[in-house]
C-alpha positions in Angstrom: 105.2 45.7 102.4 106.8 48.4 100.1 109.7 50.6 102.6 110.8 52.4 99.9 110.6 53.6 97.0 113.4 55.9 95.2 114.0 57.9 91.5 118.0 56.4 91.9 120.7 54.7 91.0 121.4 52.1 94.2 125.4 53.4 92.8 125.0 56.6 92.1 127.4 59.1 93.9 126.1 60.9 96.6 126.0 64.3 96.5 124.6 66.1 99.4 122.4 64.6 101.8 120.1 65.7 104.2 118.1 63.9 107.5 114.1 63.9 108.1 112.9 63.5 110.8 109.5 61.8 111.3 106.8 61.0 113.7 103.3 59.5 113.2 101.2 57.9 115.9 103.2 55.1 116.5 105.3 56.6 119.4 108.0 55.9 116.6 110.3 58.6 115.9 112.1 57.6 111.9 115.3 59.1 110.7 115.4 59.4 107.2 118.2 60.2 104.8 117.8 62.0 101.6 119.9 61.2 99.3 121.5 63.3 95.8 122.5 61.8 93.2 123.6 62.4 90.0 120.7 59.8 88.4 118.1 61.7 91.5 117.2 60.8 95.3 117.5 57.6 97.4 115.6 58.3 100.7 116.6 55.1 103.1 115.2 54.3 107.2 118.8 55.1 109.3 117.3 54.7 113.0 113.9 54.2 114.5 113.2 55.6 118.4 110.7 55.3 121.1 110.2 56.8 123.7 107.8 59.2 122.8 105.0 56.7 123.3 102.4 55.8 122.6 101.0 58.5 119.9 104.1 61.3 119.5 102.3 63.9 118.0 104.8 67.5 116.6 107.9 67.3 116.7 110.3 70.5 116.7 114.0 70.5 116.2 116.6 72.9 117.7 119.5 72.8 115.0 121.5 75.1 117.1 122.1 72.9 119.7 120.9 69.5 118.3 117.9 69.0 120.7 114.9 67.4 119.4 111.6 67.7 121.0 108.6 65.5 121.4 105.2 65.3 122.2 103.5 62.8 122.7 99.5 63.6 122.2 98.2 60.6 124.8 95.7 59.7 122.6 94.9 56.1 124.5 96.0 57.5 127.5 95.0 60.3 130.2 97.5 62.7 129.9 100.3 63.6 127.2 104.1 63.6 127.4 107.4 65.5 126.2 110.1 63.5 125.4 113.6 65.4 124.4 115.9 63.5 122.8 120.3 65.1 122.0 120.8 64.2 117.6 123.9 62.2 116.8 125.3 64.9 114.1 127.2 62.6 112.7 124.8 59.3 112.6 121.6 61.1 113.0 120.6 59.0 115.6 118.7 60.2 118.6 119.4 60.0 122.7 117.1 60.2 125.2 117.9 63.0 127.8 114.6 64.1 129.8 110.7 62.2 129.2 107.9 63.3 131.8 104.0 63.6 131.6 102.4 66.3 130.5 98.4 68.5 130.2 96.4 65.8 128.0 96.4 66.3 124.2 99.5 68.6 123.2 99.6 69.0 119.2 101.8 71.7 118.5 104.7 73.8 119.9 107.6 76.1 119.3 110.4 77.9 120.6 110.7 81.1 121.2 114.8 82.1 122.5 115.7 85.7 124.6 118.2 87.8 123.4 120.4 86.5 126.1 120.0 82.5 124.4 117.5 82.0 127.7 114.4 79.1 126.0 110.7 78.5 127.0 109.6 76.2 125.0 105.2 77.1 125.1 102.7 74.4 124.2 99.2 74.1 122.5 96.7 71.7 124.1 94.4 70.7 122.1 91.8 69.8 125.6 92.2 73.2 127.0 95.1 74.5 127.6 99.1 76.1 126.9 101.3 75.5 128.7 105.2 76.6 129.2 108.6 74.9 130.3 112.1 76.2 130.9 114.5 74.7 128.7 117.5 74.1 129.1 119.7 74.0 125.2 123.0 72.9 126.8 121.4 69.9 127.8 118.3 69.1 126.3 116.6 69.2 130.0 112.8 70.9 130.7 111.3 72.0 133.8 107.4 74.0 134.1 107.2 76.8 134.1 103.3 78.0 133.1 99.6 76.3 132.9 96.6 78.2 131.2 93.6 76.7 131.4 90.6 78.2 128.9 88.2 79.4 130.0 89.1 78.9 133.4 92.6 81.0 133.3 90.4 83.4 130.6 88.6 86.5 131.9 86.8 87.2 128.4 83.3 85.7 127.1 83.6 82.2 126.0 80.3 80.5 125.4 80.5 76.8 124.7 79.7 75.0 122.2 80.4 77.3 119.3 78.2 77.6 115.9 80.1 74.2 115.0 78.6 72.3 117.9 80.7 69.0 117.0 84.1 70.7 116.7 83.4 73.4 119.6 82.4 71.8 122.3 85.8 73.3 124.0 88.4 75.4 123.3 91.1 73.9 121.7 94.1 75.1 121.0 95.8 73.7 118.1 99.7 76.2 117.5 101.9 78.2 118.8 102.9 80.1 116.5 106.1 82.6 118.0 106.3 86.8 116.3 109.0 87.0 115.3 109.9 90.8 115.5 108.3 91.0 118.8 108.0 89.4 122.3 104.1 87.8 121.8 103.2 84.4 120.5 99.7 83.5 118.9 97.5 80.6 119.4 94.5 79.4 117.4 92.2 78.0 119.1 89.8 76.3 116.7 87.3 75.3 119.6 86.7 79.3 120.9 87.2 80.9 117.1 89.6 83.0 118.8 93.4 83.9 118.4 94.4 83.9 121.8 97.5 86.6 122.0 100.0 86.4 124.6 102.9 88.9 125.4 106.6 87.1 126.4 108.7 89.0 129.3 112.2 88.2 127.9 113.7 88.3 132.2 111.2 86.2 133.2 110.2 84.5 130.7 106.9 84.4 132.1 103.5 84.7 129.7 100.6 87.3 130.0 97.2 86.4 128.6 95.9 90.2 126.5 92.4 90.3 125.2 92.0 87.6 122.0 91.1 88.4 118.3 88.0 87.2 117.1 88.2 85.0 114.3 85.1 84.3 112.0 82.5 82.5 114.5 82.5 79.1 113.6 85.5 79.1 111.0 88.1 77.5 113.7 91.1 78.7 113.0 93.8 76.3 113.2 97.5 77.5 111.9 99.3 80.8 110.5 101.9 82.0 110.0 104.1 84.6 110.6 105.5 87.2 107.4 107.9 90.3 107.7 108.0 92.1 104.4 110.4 95.6 103.6 108.5 98.4 102.4 110.0 101.4 100.3 109.0 104.9 100.3 110.5 108.0 98.4 111.7 110.9 100.7 111.0 114.9 99.8 115.1 114.0 99.4 114.4 112.1 96.1 116.0 109.0 98.6 113.8 106.2 99.7 112.8 104.5 103.4 112.3 100.7 103.9 110.5 99.3 106.8 109.1 96.8 107.7 105.8 94.9 108.2 104.9 92.5 109.3 101.5 90.5 108.5 99.7 87.0 109.8 98.1 84.9 107.6 95.4 82.2 109.3 94.3 78.8 107.9 90.8 78.1 109.1 89.5 74.2 108.9 86.1 73.9 109.9 85.2 76.6 107.3 88.3 76.0 104.6 89.8 79.5 104.3 93.1 81.9 104.2 92.8 85.2 105.3 95.6 88.0 106.2 96.0 90.2 108.7 98.6 93.2 109.6 99.8 92.7 112.5 100.5 96.1 114.6 102.0 96.6 118.2 102.7 100.4 119.3 106.9 101.1 119.8 106.9 104.6 121.3 104.4 103.0 124.3 105.9 101.4 126.9 101.7 99.9 127.1 101.9 96.0 125.7 99.7 95.5 123.6 99.0 93.4 119.8 96.6 93.5 118.2 95.3 91.8 114.3 93.5 94.1 111.6 92.2 92.3 108.4 93.4 93.4 105.8 92.4 90.7 103.0 88.7 88.4 101.6 88.9 85.2 103.2 89.9 83.0 99.8 88.5 79.5 99.8 92.1 77.1 100.6 90.1 74.4 97.9 89.6 77.8 95.3 86.1 79.7 95.0 85.4 77.3 91.6 85.5 73.4 93.3 84.5 74.6 97.3 80.8 76.1 95.5 80.7 73.7 92.9 81.9 70.0 94.4 79.0 68.6 97.6 81.8 66.2 99.0 84.3 70.4 99.4 82.2 70.8 102.2 84.1 68.0 104.1 87.4 69.2 103.3 90.4 69.3 106.2 93.2 72.1 106.2 96.1 71.4 108.0 99.3 73.2 107.5 100.5 76.6 106.9 103.7 78.2 105.1 105.8 80.4 103.2 106.8 79.2 100.0 108.9 81.3 97.5 108.1 84.2 95.9 106.0 85.6 97.9 104.0 82.5 98.1 101.8 80.2 100.3 101.2 76.8 100.8 98.5 75.0 102.5 97.4 71.1 102.6 93.7 69.7 102.6 92.9 67.1 104.1 89.2 65.0 103.2 88.9 65.9 100.1 90.4 63.4 97.8 91.0 65.5 94.8 93.7 63.8 92.5 94.2 60.5 91.0 98.0 59.3 90.7 100.1 57.1 88.8 101.6 54.3 91.0 105.2 53.9 91.2 105.6 50.7 91.3 103.4 50.5 87.5 106.8 51.7 85.5 108.3 47.2 86.8 104.6 46.2 86.5 104.1 44.8 90.2 101.2 47.7 91.2 99.0 49.5 88.6 96.3 50.9 91.2 96.3 54.5 91.4 97.0 56.2 95.0 94.7 58.7 96.0 96.0 62.6 97.2 94.8 65.0 98.9 96.0 68.2 97.1 98.7 71.1 98.9 97.1 74.3 97.9 99.3 77.5 96.1 98.4 81.0 96.6 100.7 84.5 96.1 100.5 86.9 98.4 100.2 90.6 96.9 97.2 90.5 96.5 96.0 86.8 98.6 95.3 85.1 95.9 94.4 81.0 95.1 96.7 80.1 92.2 97.5 76.3 92.1 95.9 73.3 94.1 98.0 69.9 93.0 98.6 66.3 94.6 100.0 66.0 98.0 101.1 62.5 96.9 98.8 60.4 99.7 96.2 61.0 102.1 96.0 63.1 104.6 98.7 66.2 104.6 98.4 66.2 108.4 102.1 68.2 107.8 104.4 69.7 105.1 107.6 71.8 105.9 110.5 73.6 102.8 114.6 72.9 103.6 116.7 75.4 104.1 116.6 76.1 100.9 112.6 75.6 99.8 113.7 73.9 96.6 112.1 70.3 98.0 109.0 69.7 100.4 108.7 66.9 102.0 105.0 65.8 103.2 103.6 63.6 106.2 100.5 61.8 105.4 98.8 60.8 107.8 96.0 58.2 106.2 98.5 56.9 103.8 101.6 56.0 106.1 104.2 58.3 104.0 106.0 60.8 103.2 106.6 62.0 99.8 109.3 64.7 98.6 108.0 67.4 96.3 110.4 69.8 94.0 109.5 73.3 94.0 109.3 74.9 91.3 110.5 79.0 91.2 109.5 79.4 86.9 106.4 78.1 87.6 106.0 79.5 91.4 104.0 76.1 92.6 105.0 72.2 92.9 105.7 70.5 90.1 103.1 67.9 90.1 104.6 65.0 88.2 107.8 65.1 89.9 108.0 63.5 93.3 111.6 62.3 93.7 111.6 60.1 96.3 108.7 58.5 98.3 108.9 55.9 102.2 105.8 54.3 103.6 104.9 52.1 106.3 105.3 54.8 109.4 102.4 54.4 110.5 100.1 57.8 111.0 103.1 59.8 110.7 101.9 63.5 112.2 105.1 65.4 111.8 108.0 65.8 109.7 110.7 68.4 109.8 114.3 68.6 108.3 117.6 67.9 110.4 118.8 71.2 107.9 
């Protein structure tokens, strides 16, 4: 089996090296080393680590403290698990600190850090729950804090099944998004068409559940991203007043739409509350043409969303094979079989508009991530069992679709990938 392909010279001098951490449903975390040389990029495996079995599904990196947290979805077991690791800064190897069973089907997690440095890990469970864990960042240990199950711990009207009975037979929280300006977190719930809203008490780290926002019926909210931007207003004295506005962009998996919302809190009120107001149209993640003209577009399932450079968004589309790619081994005459590929979609923000559809590099791009400088994008391809690294072109404001700079295969069903920066 081909383990890796590179676009480089084997003995070239390295200019820079960056680590990548990849999880898969094999339960293995793979540490990859991406090295840039004068000739290109080289992607190699450094280490593999167990301890997040049987079905590792999400990684969250605490770069400052060299901690890595891994969720095991427990697809083949009755519960999930949470595992923490300390990272060796020199070798990139992982040392397990703590492992324990948690509520079933954890699929996403995020860390909230208080002004005093204390940390709370919030976990979205596809099996109708949200759990929180107090972290000790110095040791990477964790203790249970709160459990919310839906609709049992909800006082809001929740009726199941939803409009899409096959996908919405129950509550399915899918992500945790931390508000970067206020002590709140949002949880898109694919099963209920809710965006669940929680306030965080910074002194106790307890969550308080607020009235959820209702997304369009049958849309299936999956992942969202907060984006704050600065507005400039001219005053009477001819000077300018700068203010920060926070927006939230939501990808809905069932309906394949992207929607923008203004985030509202009242800084002059002591009352707890966050509200969302839609300010964009619902924009198809495949673009209007493909969505309405190709019957197979109905099977599309968008997954991940992230802010791209120059006020753009990048969204991954799964289960709709839009491209056939040249096999990298064709250059050596070893394999001429074309590679089927799903897509990554680029959107401009102001106004929200579909711009381009580019190959993801393979099938089922469940996860992708930009590096710190926003110059490279690494894509985790679940059904291809591989990761692909692309260059982001600032001039074109999109991926260089024919410029995959590195690929690594044989990883199993890739579920999550993070840069070790």
